N, C-alpha and C positions, 0 to 999 in steps of 0.2 A: 485860367479857370482851373480850380482844383479838381482833381479826380478822386472820387470817393470809393472806388471799387475795393481798395485795400485799406480803407480807413480804420478798420478794426485792428489791423496789424500795426498801425501807427500810434495806437494808444498803448503805451507801456504802463504797467501797473506797479512799477517799482515804488512810486510815491504812495502815501496814504490815500490821496485822492488825486486823480488825474483829470485835467480839463483841457480840451482843445477847442479853439475857435477858428473856423475857416471863413473866408470872405468870397464874394462873387459866386455864390452857390445858387443855382436855380431851384425853383419849387419842384420841378421834375426830379432833380437830383436828390433833393430832400426826401421826396416820396419814395424814390428808389432805395435810398439808404434804409428807411424805415422797413420797407418790405424785405430787404436783405437781412436786417438784424432780427426781424421777427418779433412776435408778441412777448417772448420770454427773455428778451435782451436784458443784460445787466446794466446797460447804459441808459442815461437820461439824455434825450435829444431835444434841442430847442432851435427854432428857426425864426429869424426876424429880418425881413427885407434884404435877403441875400447873405446874411451872416448866419452861420451854422455853428452851434455849440454842442459838444458831446462831453458828458461827464461820466466817469467811472466812479460811482460813489464809494466812499470809504466806510469802514465799520462805524466810525463816529457819526458820519452822515446818516446812515441807515438807522442807527440807534436813536438819534435825535428825532427823526421823522416818525419812527414807530412809537416812541414814547409820547409824542404830541398826540398822535392818533389814539393811543390808549386812553389818555386823560380826557380827550374830547368825547370819546365814547362814554366814559363815566358821566361826563357832564350832560350829554344828551339823554342818557337813561335816568339820571337823578332828577332832571328838570322836565322830563317828558317832552323834549324838543323833537319835532319832526325833522329828520335829516336823511339825506341820501348820499352815501359815500361814493366818490368817484376815484379815489386813490390817485394813481399815476396815469390815469387814462390819457391817451394822446389826444390833445385838443388841436383842431386844425381849422383855419379860416383862410383858404387860398386867396380869396378876393382881397384880404387884408395883409397877405404875405406874412402870416403868423402861424406858428405851430409850437406846441410845448407840452411837456410832461411834468406837472407839479409833483412835489414829493407827496403831498396829501391834498385832496380837494373835496368839497362838499356842496351839495345843493341844500338849502335850508328852507323848510316849509313845503316846497313842491319840488318834484323831480323835473329837471330841465336838461336841455342838450349841453349847456355849458354851466360850470359850477358858479355858485355865488362867492365861494371862498377858496382861495388857493394858498397853500402853505409851502414855503421854501426853506430848507436848511442850508445855510451858507457856510461852507468850511474853507473854501479858497476864494481868492479875489480874481477879478479879470473876466467876469461873465458879461454876456450881452445884457442890454437894459431890460431887466425883468418887468419893471412897471410898464414900460412901453409895450412889451410883449403881451402882458395880461390886459392892458387897455384895449389892444386890438382884438383880443379874444373875448372881450366883454365881461371880464370878471369884476365883480363889484368890490371885493375886499381881498387884500393880499397881506399875508403875514410872513415876516422873515425871522428865523431863529438864527442869530449870528453873534459872533464875538464882539464885545465892546471894550473900550478902554485899552490898557496895556496888554500886549500879547502874553506877558508872563503871568497875568492873573487868570487867563483862560476862562473868563466868565461870559456866558451867553445870556442874551436878553431877547425879548420879542419886540419887533418893530412892526406896527400895524399901519396900514394905509387903506383909505376908503376913496372910491372914485367919485370925483366931483364934476369933471369936465368943465372946469372953470379956468379962465386964462391965468389967474393968479397962481395956479398950481402947475404951470407949464413945465417948470424945472423937474417936477416929479410925475411927468406924463399925465397930468390931470388928477392925480391922487393926492389926498391930504393925509399927513401923518396924524394919527389919532391915538389917544391914551386908552380908550376902551372900544371894544368891538361894537359896531352899529348893527351887525347881523346877529350877534349874540350879546345883547346889552346886559344881560344878567351875569355874564361870566366875569369873575374877578381875575383880571390879567396878572395882578401881582401874586395872587395865590397860585395861578397856573405857572408863572415864572419860577417861583420858589420851589415848587414841586418838580419842575423840569430840571432845576439845578441840583436837586438831591441825587447823589450818585447811586442810590439804591432804588431801582424801579418799583419794587413791591412797597417799600416804605413810602415812596412818593405817591403811589396810587392810593394807599390807605389815608395819607394825610390830605390828599386832594378830595377824596370822598367825604372825609370828616369835615373839611372846610366848607363843603357845599351844604351840609346839613344844618 
């Protein structure tokens, strides 16, 4: 059984983004770690059936999640879409052995205990099964902003998944890969992607707003 009392000391920040996964962790240990880290912790903590993942986000990670949130705010305002931001709220369902902190999350239409949409920025590989985690948390749609193709190109794309609870999607924890959001059907994903790929945040926001009009 891994001891978590000194887990913060075991996370070195020499790399651009540090990720640690521990196994055979109890729910009680997970809760104790969250209490020890506190609400203002710089780490993202995820728990799935005894596996505990701790991420120290890099600047690239935080920039990606903030820019996605900024553009979605523009979309909500321009389209008069009712939304309730939950950010990186810690989501917990002990009866399902699942807990997580998405990079961004939202309830759409009505405010709820758990978000309809969770967004993850993936910078490094080797994480626990995020789709299984969000299935257990009852999240309807999950977006991943991650690198695709050759590493040298350093191009990020959005991958969208909507929960189906159908046996044919067992390999993706009951989620189906989709091209357009079913929660936000009017959102042009290609426009959003192009603007997120723009290295200038202000120019990207202006282009996104113009593209919505």
